[in-house]
N, C-alpha and C positions, 0 to 999 in steps of 0.2 A: 263207544261212550260219546255222549254229546261233548263238543268242544266249544259250544257257545251257549251260555245260560242267560236267558232274557228275563228281565223284570218288567212285568206288564202293569202300567199305571192306568187303571180304569178297566172294568169288566162289564161295561154296558154292551150295547149292540155291536159296536165296532170292536170293542175289546174281545168279545167272544169270537168274532170273525177272524181277528188277528191270531188268536190262540189256535184256531183250527188251521189257519194258513201255516203257522210255524210248525204245527204237527206234521205237515207234509214236507218239511225241509230236512234233509239229512244232516245230522250233527248238531241239531238245534233243539233246545227244549225251553219251555217256560218254567222257570224255577221259583218264581214268586209273583204274587198279584197284590195290588193294593186298590182299595175303593172306599170312599167315605160312607157309602150306603150299607148298613148292616145286612139288609136282605140280599143285596148283590154279593156281599162277601160270603154269605151262606151258599149262594148259587155257585160261586167260584170254588168253594171248598168241596161241594158235591160234584161239580163237573170236572175238577182237576185234582184227583186224588194224589196225595203226597206233595202237593205244591203249597208252599207257605203263603198264608193270606194275612194281609196287614190292613190297618185302617187308614194309614197315611203313607205318602211317598217317603217321607223322612224315615219312618219306621222300617220300610222295606229297604231303603238304602243303608240304614244303620246295621241291618242284619247281615249285610255283606253277601258274598258268594255269587255276585252277578258280573257278567261280562258286558252287558249293554242294557239300556232302558228303552222301552217302547211306550210313549205317552199317547194315550187314547182317551183322554178325559174331555170335559167341556172346553170349548174353544178359548174361553177367557183364562183358563189355567195353563195353557200350552207354554207360553213364554217362560213363566216362573219355573215350571216343572222341567222344561228342557234345560234351563240354566242350572237347576239343582243337580241334574244328572251329570252335566259337564263338570261342575265343581267337584263331584266325587270321582272324576277321572274316567267316566264311562261314555262310550259312544251313544248317541241318542237318535232314535226314530221318533218323529212327532207327527201326528196326523195334521192335516191342513186345518187352519193356517198355522204358520210358525208362531204367531202371536196376534193379538187384536189391538196392539198399540205399537207405534213406531219405536217408543222407548224400549219396550221389551224385546222387540225384534233386533234392534241394534245391540242390545246387551248380549243376546244369544250369539249374534254374529261375531261380536268382539271376543266372547269367550271361546267360540270355535276356532278363531284365528290364533288366539293366545295359547290354547292347549293343543292345537293341531288335530283334535278329535273330530270324527265325522258327525255331522248333523244332517239327517236325511228327512225331508218333509214329504208327507204323503200326497204328492201330486201324481196320482195314479195314472193320469192321462199320458204322462211321459213314457209309461210302460205299455200303453195300448198301441198295438201295431198300426192302427189306423192313423193316429196322430204322429207316431214315430216315423212312419213312412213319409208323411208330409215334411217333417223336419229334415229327413234325409234328402228329399228332393230340393229343399232350400239349401242345405249344406253343400250339395254337389253342384249347385248352380243350374239345375234343370228348370227352375221357375224364374231364373234371373234374379233381379233384386226385388225383394218383397216391398210392395208399395202400400198395400192396404190389407187389413184383416178385419173380418166381420164375424161375430159369434153371437149365438142366441142359445139360451138354456132355460127350459121350463121344467118345473117340478109339479107333481100332483098337488092340487088344491087341498086334498085331505091331509097332507103332511104338514101344512103350514103351522097349524096349531100345536102339533106334537113337537117339532124341533125347528121350525122356520123362524120362530120369534125369539129364540134365546139370545141371539146376537143379531147385529145388523146383517141383512141378507148378503151383502157383498162378501162377508167372511164365510158364508155357508154355501152359496151357490156360484156367484160370479168369480170367486177367487180362482177356480179352476181355469177359467178362460183368461184371466189376468196372467196366470202363470204361462199358459200356452202362448199368449201374445208376446211376453218377454222372451220366451224360448225361441220363437220364430223371428222376432225382430233382431235379436242380438244387440239391442241398444236400449239404453234407459228411457223411461217415459218422463217427460219434463213437466207436463201440465195436464189437467183433467177438467172436463166439464160434465156434470152429472145431474140427473133428475130422478127423484124417488117418489113413489106414489103408494099410499095405502088405499087400495081400491074400495075397501069397506072400513072406513075409520071407526065406525061404531063398533065393529067386531074387534079390531086391533089397530093401534096407532103405528105398529111396525110396518114399514113399506113391504108390499108383496110384488111390486113392479119397480124395476130399476134399469136405467139406461145411462150409458157413459160414453163419452168421446175422449180417447187418449191421444196425446200428441207426443211423439218421440223427440229426442234431442235433435234429430236430423229432419224433423218435419213430417215424417210418415205417420199415418193415422190408423187407429184401431177403434171400431165401434162395437160395443158390448151391450147386450140386453139380457136380463133375466126376469123370470116371473114365477109365481107359485100358483098359477091359475089353470094348469092342465086339468081338464074335467075328468070326473070319475069314469066316464064312458070310454076314455081313450084306451087304445091297446096297451096292455101292461107289459113293461119290459123289466120290471123288478118284482116278479112274483116271489112269494115266500116258498120255501122248500125245505127238505130235510137238512140241507147244509146251509141254510140261510138264516143266521141268527139275527139279521136285521129286522126280521118279523115285519116287513113292509110289503104291501102290495100296491103298486102304482106305476108311475111313468116318469122317466127323465127324457125330455124331448130336447135334444142338443144337436145343433148344427154349427159348423164352422167353415169359413171360406177364406182362403189366402190368395191374393192377387199379386202376381209378380210381373216384371217387365217382359218375361218370355213365356209365361204360362200361369195357370191357376190350379188350385187344389181345393177339394171340398170333402168334408167328413160329416157323416150323419151317424150319430151314436147308435140308433136303433136299426141295425142291419143284420141281426142274428136270425136264427131259425124261428119260424112262426108256428105256433101250435094253437089250433082252433078247436074249441069244444063248446058244449052248451053253456058253459060258465063264462065264455068270452074268448078273447084273443090274447095269447101270451107270446112274448118274444124274449130276447135277452140282450142286455147291454154288453154282455161278455166280460164285465169287469171282475167278477169273482165267481165264475161258473163252477158247479160241482161236477167234476169229471172223475169217474171211477171211484166215487166215494170220498174224494178229497177236494179241497179248495184249489182252484187253478186260476189261470188267467193273469191279467195285469197286477192285481193286488198281490198274489203270491209272488210274482216276479219282482215287484218292488221291495217286498220284504226279504227275498233272497238276495237282492242287490245290497240292501242294508246289512245283512249278515256278512256278506263278502267284505264290505269296507270296514265293518266293525272288527272282523278278524284281523285285518291289516292295520286297523286304527289309522286309516287314511281318509281324507275328505273325499266326498263323492264328486266325480266329474260330470255325472249324468244329472244330478240334482244339486247344483252348487248352493251352499247356504246363502251366498251373496244374492242370488236371484230370489231366494225365498224371502230375504229381508226386503228386497226391492218390491216384491209383490205386496207385502204388508204396507209399504209406503204408498203404492198406488191405491190400494184398498182404503187406506186412511184418507187419501185425497178425494176419493169418490164420496166417502161419508161427509167430509167437510163441504165439498162442492154442492152436494144434494141438499145440505142444510142451508147453505148461504145463497144458493141460486146464482153462483158465479164461477168462472174458471179459477182454479187454484193451482199453485205449484206443488209438486211432489217433494216431500221433506226428506226422503232418503231413496 
Protein backbone atom coordinates (compact mmCIF):
# COMPACT_ATOMS: atom_id res chain seq x y z
CA UNK A 1 0.00 0.00 0.00
CA UNK A 2 1.19 3.57 -0.64
CA UNK A 3 2.62 5.21 2.47
CA UNK A 4 2.69 8.73 1.04
CA UNK A 5 -0.32 10.37 -0.58
CA UNK A 6 0.37 13.54 -2.54
CA UNK A 7 -2.01 16.37 -3.31
CA UNK A 8 -1.10 17.93 -6.65
CA UNK A 9 -1.87 21.64 -6.99
CA UNK A 10 -1.98 22.29 -10.73
CA UNK A 11 -2.37 19.80 -13.56
CA UNK A 12 -0.92 21.75 -16.45
CA UNK A 13 2.19 20.69 -18.32
CA UNK A 14 4.45 20.34 -15.30
CA UNK A 15 1.68 18.98 -13.11
CA UNK A 16 1.18 16.11 -15.54
CA UNK A 17 4.93 15.53 -15.67
CA UNK A 18 5.07 15.37 -11.86
CA UNK A 19 2.14 12.96 -11.76
CA UNK A 20 3.99 10.60 -14.10
CA UNK A 21 7.18 10.90 -12.07
CA UNK A 22 5.33 10.10 -8.82
CA UNK A 23 3.86 7.04 -10.54
CA UNK A 24 7.42 5.71 -10.92
CA UNK A 25 8.16 6.00 -7.19
CA UNK A 26 7.40 3.06 -4.88
CA UNK A 27 5.03 3.74 -2.02
CA UNK A 28 3.80 7.03 -3.48
CA UNK A 29 0.49 7.94 -5.06
CA UNK A 30 -1.27 11.10 -6.18
CA UNK A 31 -4.45 11.12 -4.11
CA UNK A 32 -5.96 14.43 -5.19
CA UNK A 33 -5.57 17.18 -7.78
CA UNK A 34 -6.78 20.75 -7.87
CA UNK A 35 -6.85 23.19 -10.77
CA UNK A 36 -8.81 26.37 -11.43
CA UNK A 37 -9.39 25.50 -15.11
CA UNK A 38 -12.48 23.30 -15.70
CA UNK A 39 -11.01 21.81 -18.88
CA UNK A 40 -7.85 20.82 -17.03
CA UNK A 41 -9.92 19.30 -14.23
CA UNK A 42 -11.70 17.16 -16.82
CA UNK A 43 -8.34 16.07 -18.17
CA UNK A 44 -7.15 15.18 -14.66
CA UNK A 45 -10.30 13.15 -13.96
CA UNK A 46 -9.85 11.24 -17.21
CA UNK A 47 -6.11 10.72 -16.81
CA UNK A 48 -6.08 9.81 -13.12
CA UNK A 49 -9.02 7.46 -12.48
CA UNK A 50 -10.08 7.33 -8.85
CA UNK A 51 -8.21 10.49 -7.91
CA UNK A 52 -10.28 13.27 -6.31
CA UNK A 53 -10.33 16.45 -8.40
CA UNK A 54 -11.01 19.89 -6.87
CA UNK A 55 -11.36 23.44 -8.17
CA UNK A 56 -9.24 25.08 -5.45
CA UNK A 57 -6.32 24.26 -3.21
CA UNK A 58 -8.44 25.07 -0.17
CA UNK A 59 -11.05 22.49 -1.19
CA UNK A 60 -8.36 19.87 -1.73
CA UNK A 61 -6.81 20.57 1.67
CA UNK A 62 -10.21 20.61 3.38
CA UNK A 63 -10.98 17.14 1.99
CA UNK A 64 -8.03 15.74 3.95
CA UNK A 65 -6.30 12.42 3.41
CA UNK A 66 -3.02 13.95 2.21
CA UNK A 67 0.50 13.48 3.52
CA UNK A 68 2.14 16.21 1.41
CA UNK A 69 1.41 18.87 -1.21
CA UNK A 70 3.10 19.46 -4.56
CA UNK A 71 2.59 23.01 -5.88
CA UNK A 72 2.89 23.13 -9.68
CA UNK A 73 0.82 26.23 -10.47
CA UNK A 74 1.75 29.56 -12.06
CA UNK A 75 4.75 31.24 -10.45
CA UNK A 76 2.80 34.08 -8.83
CA UNK A 77 0.73 31.59 -6.79
CA UNK A 78 3.65 29.60 -5.40
CA UNK A 79 4.30 31.54 -2.20
CA UNK A 80 0.71 31.69 -0.97
CA UNK A 81 0.00 28.07 -1.85
CA UNK A 82 3.18 26.78 -0.23
CA UNK A 83 2.24 28.72 2.90
CA UNK A 84 -1.27 27.23 2.83
CA UNK A 85 0.16 23.71 2.75
CA UNK A 86 2.47 24.40 5.69
CA UNK A 87 -0.38 25.93 7.69
CA UNK A 88 -2.28 22.64 7.27
CA UNK A 89 0.71 20.77 8.68
CA UNK A 90 1.87 19.28 5.37
CA UNK A 91 5.34 19.03 3.82
CA UNK A 92 5.49 21.04 0.58
CA UNK A 93 7.21 20.65 -2.74
CA UNK A 94 6.94 23.80 -4.84
CA UNK A 95 8.18 24.28 -8.36
CA UNK A 96 10.66 27.09 -8.84
CA UNK A 97 10.64 29.84 -7.79
CA UNK A 98 9.58 29.63 -4.16
CA UNK A 99 7.74 32.94 -4.68
CA UNK A 100 7.83 36.02 -6.87
CA UNK A 101 8.06 38.50 -4.00
CA UNK A 102 10.47 38.85 -1.11
CA UNK A 103 7.58 39.16 1.32
CA UNK A 104 6.02 35.85 0.26
CA UNK A 105 9.38 34.06 0.27
CA UNK A 106 10.17 35.28 3.79
CA UNK A 107 6.71 34.23 4.99
CA UNK A 108 7.22 30.69 3.67
CA UNK A 109 10.71 30.53 5.15
CA UNK A 110 9.40 31.66 8.54
CA UNK A 111 6.57 29.10 8.44
CA UNK A 112 9.00 26.31 7.51
CA UNK A 113 11.22 27.17 10.48
CA UNK A 114 8.25 27.50 12.83
CA UNK A 115 6.68 24.18 11.86
CA UNK A 116 9.89 22.24 11.17
CA UNK A 117 8.27 20.89 8.00
CA UNK A 118 10.22 20.39 4.77
CA UNK A 119 9.81 22.82 1.88
CA UNK A 120 11.65 21.61 -1.21
CA UNK A 121 11.83 23.95 -4.21
CA UNK A 122 12.14 22.49 -7.71
CA UNK A 123 15.72 23.43 -8.48
CA UNK A 124 16.19 20.38 -10.63
CA UNK A 125 19.81 21.24 -11.50
CA UNK A 126 20.88 20.23 -7.98
CA UNK A 127 19.84 16.68 -8.92
CA UNK A 128 21.57 16.73 -12.31
CA UNK A 129 24.83 14.79 -12.02
CA UNK A 130 26.65 17.35 -14.18
CA UNK A 131 26.00 20.25 -11.82
CA UNK A 132 26.21 18.05 -8.72
CA UNK A 133 29.71 16.85 -9.65
CA UNK A 134 30.85 20.47 -9.87
CA UNK A 135 29.46 21.10 -6.39
CA UNK A 136 31.28 18.00 -5.13
CA UNK A 137 34.55 19.28 -6.63
CA UNK A 138 34.01 22.57 -4.81
CA UNK A 139 33.05 20.89 -1.54
CA UNK A 140 36.12 18.66 -1.51
CA UNK A 141 38.48 21.52 -2.39
CA UNK A 142 39.56 20.22 -5.80
CA UNK A 143 38.87 23.62 -7.39
CA UNK A 144 40.27 25.59 -4.49
CA UNK A 145 38.27 28.64 -3.48
CA UNK A 146 35.62 29.62 -6.00
CA UNK A 147 36.49 33.07 -7.34
CA UNK A 148 34.03 33.60 -10.19
CA UNK A 149 30.98 31.98 -11.78
CA UNK A 150 29.64 32.64 -15.26
CA UNK A 151 26.40 31.20 -16.62
CA UNK A 152 24.32 31.66 -19.76
CA UNK A 153 20.90 30.15 -20.48
CA UNK A 154 18.99 30.56 -23.73
CA UNK A 155 15.44 29.38 -24.46
CA UNK A 156 13.73 28.88 -27.80
CA UNK A 157 12.28 32.07 -29.25
CA UNK A 158 9.04 30.22 -30.02
CA UNK A 159 8.40 29.58 -26.31
CA UNK A 160 8.49 33.23 -25.27
CA UNK A 161 4.92 34.08 -26.17
CA UNK A 162 3.60 30.87 -24.64
CA UNK A 163 5.07 31.10 -21.15
CA UNK A 164 8.04 33.48 -21.18
CA UNK A 165 5.90 36.58 -20.64
CA UNK A 166 3.74 35.55 -17.69
CA UNK A 167 6.34 36.71 -15.13
CA UNK A 168 9.60 38.62 -15.31
CA UNK A 169 12.08 36.24 -17.01
CA UNK A 170 14.39 36.24 -14.00
CA UNK A 171 11.80 34.00 -12.29
CA UNK A 172 11.36 31.69 -15.28
CA UNK A 173 14.83 31.23 -16.75
CA UNK A 174 17.61 32.92 -14.77
CA UNK A 175 16.40 31.63 -11.40
CA UNK A 176 18.06 28.25 -12.06
CA UNK A 177 21.47 29.87 -12.41
CA UNK A 178 20.88 32.11 -9.39
CA UNK A 179 20.28 28.97 -7.37
CA UNK A 180 23.40 27.27 -8.71
CA UNK A 181 25.48 30.37 -7.96
CA UNK A 182 24.29 30.44 -4.34
CA UNK A 183 24.95 26.69 -4.02
CA UNK A 184 28.46 26.98 -5.38
CA UNK A 185 29.42 30.20 -3.56
CA UNK A 186 28.19 29.08 -0.17
CA UNK A 187 27.82 32.76 0.65
CA UNK A 188 25.05 35.36 0.35
CA UNK A 189 24.89 37.87 -2.48
CA UNK A 190 24.93 41.47 -1.22
CA UNK A 191 24.42 43.58 -4.36
CA UNK A 192 23.24 43.29 -7.96
CA UNK A 193 23.58 45.30 -11.14
CA UNK A 194 21.34 44.17 -13.98
CA UNK A 195 20.10 45.21 -17.41
CA UNK A 196 17.01 43.94 -19.24
CA UNK A 197 16.08 44.36 -22.89
CA UNK A 198 12.89 43.77 -24.85
CA UNK A 199 14.49 43.04 -28.20
CA UNK A 200 11.20 43.64 -30.02
CA UNK A 201 9.21 46.03 -27.79
CA UNK A 202 6.49 46.26 -30.41
CA UNK A 203 5.74 42.57 -29.90
CA UNK A 204 6.08 42.48 -26.10
CA UNK A 205 7.28 44.92 -23.44
CA UNK A 206 8.51 41.97 -21.35
CA UNK A 207 12.31 41.68 -21.61
CA UNK A 208 13.64 38.66 -23.47
CA UNK A 209 17.31 39.44 -22.78
CA UNK A 210 18.67 39.79 -19.26
CA UNK A 211 22.17 40.23 -17.85
CA UNK A 212 23.22 40.53 -14.22
CA UNK A 213 26.37 40.99 -12.15
CA UNK A 214 26.11 39.61 -8.62
CA UNK A 215 28.59 40.48 -5.87
CA UNK A 216 28.83 38.21 -2.84
CA UNK A 217 29.39 39.42 0.72
CA UNK A 218 33.08 38.56 0.40
CA UNK A 219 33.51 40.29 -2.98
CA UNK A 220 33.37 37.26 -5.28
CA UNK A 221 31.47 37.78 -8.52
CA UNK A 222 28.87 35.99 -10.60
CA UNK A 223 27.84 36.99 -14.12
CA UNK A 224 24.54 35.67 -15.46
CA UNK A 225 22.85 36.05 -18.83
CA UNK A 226 19.59 34.67 -20.15
CA UNK A 227 17.65 35.13 -23.36
CA UNK A 228 14.64 33.78 -25.23
CA UNK A 229 16.20 34.10 -28.68
CA UNK A 230 17.40 30.61 -29.58
CA UNK A 231 16.32 30.23 -33.24
CA UNK A 232 13.88 27.62 -34.46
CA UNK A 233 16.63 25.96 -36.50
CA UNK A 234 18.75 25.10 -33.45
CA UNK A 235 19.22 21.43 -32.56
CA UNK A 236 16.30 20.44 -30.34
CA UNK A 237 17.04 19.08 -26.89
CA UNK A 238 13.48 19.15 -25.62
CA UNK A 239 11.49 17.18 -28.20
CA UNK A 240 7.97 16.08 -27.44
CA UNK A 241 7.48 12.36 -26.91
CA UNK A 242 5.17 9.74 -25.52
CA UNK A 243 6.13 10.58 -21.95
CA UNK A 244 6.62 14.31 -22.45
CA UNK A 245 3.49 16.11 -21.24
CA UNK A 246 5.29 19.45 -21.63
CA UNK A 247 4.30 19.29 -25.29
CA UNK A 248 7.26 21.48 -26.19
CA UNK A 249 9.70 21.16 -29.03
CA UNK A 250 12.72 23.40 -28.84
CA UNK A 251 16.01 24.12 -27.16
CA UNK A 252 17.50 25.08 -23.82
CA UNK A 253 21.04 26.30 -24.51
CA UNK A 254 22.75 26.42 -21.10
CA UNK A 255 26.40 26.73 -20.16
CA UNK A 256 28.07 27.35 -16.81
CA UNK A 257 31.69 27.82 -15.77
CA UNK A 258 33.18 27.95 -12.28
CA UNK A 259 36.67 29.33 -11.78
CA UNK A 260 38.55 28.53 -8.61
CA UNK A 261 42.03 29.19 -7.25
CA UNK A 262 43.14 25.63 -8.12
CA UNK A 263 41.03 24.73 -11.11
CA UNK A 264 37.87 25.30 -13.10
CA UNK A 265 34.78 23.39 -14.16
CA UNK A 266 32.36 23.74 -17.05
CA UNK A 267 28.90 22.30 -17.68
CA UNK A 268 27.01 22.28 -20.97
CA UNK A 269 23.43 21.15 -20.65
CA UNK A 270 23.17 19.71 -24.17
CA UNK A 271 25.53 16.74 -24.05
CA UNK A 272 23.11 13.84 -24.46
CA UNK A 273 22.71 11.44 -27.38
CA UNK A 274 22.04 13.04 -30.75
CA UNK A 275 19.46 11.62 -33.14
CA UNK A 276 19.58 12.93 -36.71
CA UNK A 277 16.65 12.40 -39.08
CA UNK A 278 15.14 14.18 -42.06
CA UNK A 279 13.09 16.20 -39.55
CA UNK A 280 16.21 17.65 -37.93
CA UNK A 281 18.54 17.02 -35.00
CA UNK A 282 17.27 15.95 -31.58
CA UNK A 283 19.28 15.47 -28.41
CA UNK A 284 18.25 15.51 -24.77
CA UNK A 285 18.81 17.69 -21.74
CA UNK A 286 18.48 14.54 -19.66
CA UNK A 287 16.28 16.35 -17.13
CA UNK A 288 13.28 13.99 -17.38
CA UNK A 289 14.04 11.28 -19.93
CA UNK A 290 11.56 8.50 -20.59
CA UNK A 291 13.42 5.28 -19.77
CA UNK A 292 11.66 1.92 -20.01
CA UNK A 293 8.30 3.65 -20.12
CA UNK A 294 8.78 5.79 -17.02
CA UNK A 295 9.98 9.27 -16.17
CA UNK A 296 13.57 9.12 -14.98
CA UNK A 297 16.48 11.49 -14.46
CA UNK A 298 16.94 14.53 -12.20
CA UNK A 299 13.25 15.45 -12.01
CA UNK A 300 12.31 12.00 -10.75
CA UNK A 301 15.25 12.08 -8.32
CA UNK A 302 14.24 15.44 -6.85
CA UNK A 303 10.68 14.26 -6.28
CA UNK A 304 12.01 11.06 -4.70
CA UNK A 305 14.13 13.25 -2.40
CA UNK A 306 11.06 15.26 -1.47
CA UNK A 307 9.14 12.08 -0.66
CA UNK A 308 11.99 10.93 1.57
CA UNK A 309 12.07 14.15 3.63
CA UNK A 310 8.25 14.30 3.65
CA UNK A 311 8.09 10.84 5.21
CA UNK A 312 10.57 11.94 7.88
CA UNK A 313 8.97 15.40 8.11
CA UNK A 314 12.46 16.89 8.24
CA UNK A 315 13.92 19.86 6.35
CA UNK A 316 15.97 19.14 3.24
CA UNK A 317 19.74 19.50 3.56
CA UNK A 318 20.13 19.29 -0.21
CA UNK A 319 17.70 22.10 -1.07
CA UNK A 320 17.52 24.26 2.07
CA UNK A 321 14.53 26.58 2.15
CA UNK A 322 16.84 29.38 3.32
CA UNK A 323 18.71 29.26 0.01
CA UNK A 324 15.43 29.25 -1.90
CA UNK A 325 14.41 32.41 0.00
CA UNK A 326 17.80 33.95 -0.82
CA UNK A 327 17.32 33.14 -4.51
CA UNK A 328 14.05 35.11 -4.52
CA UNK A 329 15.90 37.99 -2.87
CA UNK A 330 18.51 38.01 -5.63
CA UNK A 331 15.85 37.73 -8.34
CA UNK A 332 13.96 40.65 -6.78
CA UNK A 333 17.16 42.72 -6.79
CA UNK A 334 17.71 41.91 -10.48
CA UNK A 335 14.21 43.15 -11.33
CA UNK A 336 14.73 46.37 -9.35
CA UNK A 337 18.19 47.01 -10.75
CA UNK A 338 17.14 46.43 -14.35
CA UNK A 339 14.28 48.88 -13.86
CA UNK A 340 16.34 51.56 -12.11
CA UNK A 341 19.60 51.22 -14.06
CA UNK A 342 21.73 51.13 -10.92
CA UNK A 343 23.25 48.66 -8.50
CA UNK A 344 20.91 47.68 -5.65
CA UNK A 345 21.25 45.84 -2.37
CA UNK A 346 19.66 42.42 -1.90
CA UNK A 347 16.78 42.60 0.58
CA UNK A 348 16.99 39.06 1.94
